[in-house]
Structures are given as structure tokens and as C-alpha cells.
C-alpha positions, -999 to +999 in steps of 0.1 A: +000+000+000+011+036+000+026+032+035+050+005+022+033-025+038+032-057+019-005-066+013-002-097-009+022-119-028+009-130-062+038-152-073+068-163-053+086-189-074+116-193-097+107-198-134+127-205-165+130-176-190+098-170-209+065-151-208+042-155-178+009-140-167-006-136-132-040-122-123-053-106-092-090-107-086-102-079-062-138-092-062-132-115-032-101-099-018-098-076+013-082-049-008-099-016-001-103+012-027-070+030-029-036+032-044-012+003-042+022-005-056+033-037-072+069-049-078+083-073-104+117-088-096+135-109-123+172-115-117+188-080-113+157-063-128+133-047-104+104-025-115+077-009-093+044+004-107+013+020-092-021+004-093-054+021-085-082-001-070-118+011-073-146-011-061 
């Protein structure tokens, strides 16, 4: 969340090189409406993006 707390982990596994997809359903989750940040880590690559949840 915007305070830096980890809310959920979508994927925590090591994969071979390739293209992968992961989906987050907010319909049955406890995520409130708000701004969240998600982070992708792959080897030395790390990217953080913003996500807006509106219920």
C-alpha cells in the first residue's frame, strides 16, 4: 500500500526464462479502494508500478 506495507504476494517462485501471466481478482479480496504499488523482480531487474483499485 502507499505506506509501504506488503499486502499480498501474487507469485513467489523461480521460473525459466519466458513469458508468464498472473492475475489478481479484487472481487473476493480484502483490498480496499485506494492506491497500491506492485513490484516485479527478475534477476537483477526490479520494477515498481502504481495500481489504483476502485470497487
